N, C-alpha and C positions, 0 to 999 in steps of 0.2 A: 460493505465494501472493505472495511478495515479487516474483517475476518479473512477475506481472500488475500489481502496483502500479507497477513501473518502466515497463511497457508503456503504462499509462494516463497516466503522467507524461510520457512522450515524445510520446504523441498530443496531450496538452494543450499541450505546448510548440510542436509543429508547427502545431496549430490557432491558437494565439495569434500565431504569426509571420505566418500568412496572414490574420489578422483575424477569425477565427470565435470571437468572445468567448463565446457561449453554449455552444458545444461544448467549448471550453477549460475553462470553469468546471465543466461537468458532469464532464469527465474528471479534473480535479483533485480534485473531491469523491470520486469513485470511488477514485482513487489513495490519498487520505487514509484512507478507510474501510478499504481492503484493507491498508494499512500498519499501522493500529492493530490490526486483527484479527491480523495476523502477529505484531506485537510482543507482544500479550497471549498468544497461543498459545506463543510462544518462551519467555516468562517462566514460564508455567505448566509447560511441558515441562522447563525448567531446574530449577525448584523440585521437581517430582515426581522428577526424576533424583537430586537431592540427598537427598530423603527416602527414596528406595528403597535407596540405598547403606547407610543406617544400620541 
């Protein structure tokens, strides 16, 4: 999931360089959503791993 977030961020940067503001804004929003989902899943996985060891 982090891979897709980075891909959308790169697409946004390329679109911004070429002047496609709407596409860049959309790609940035998708990248942010995917990153936050990844972060939440990583934290939950880490906590569950700590709880399972006890």
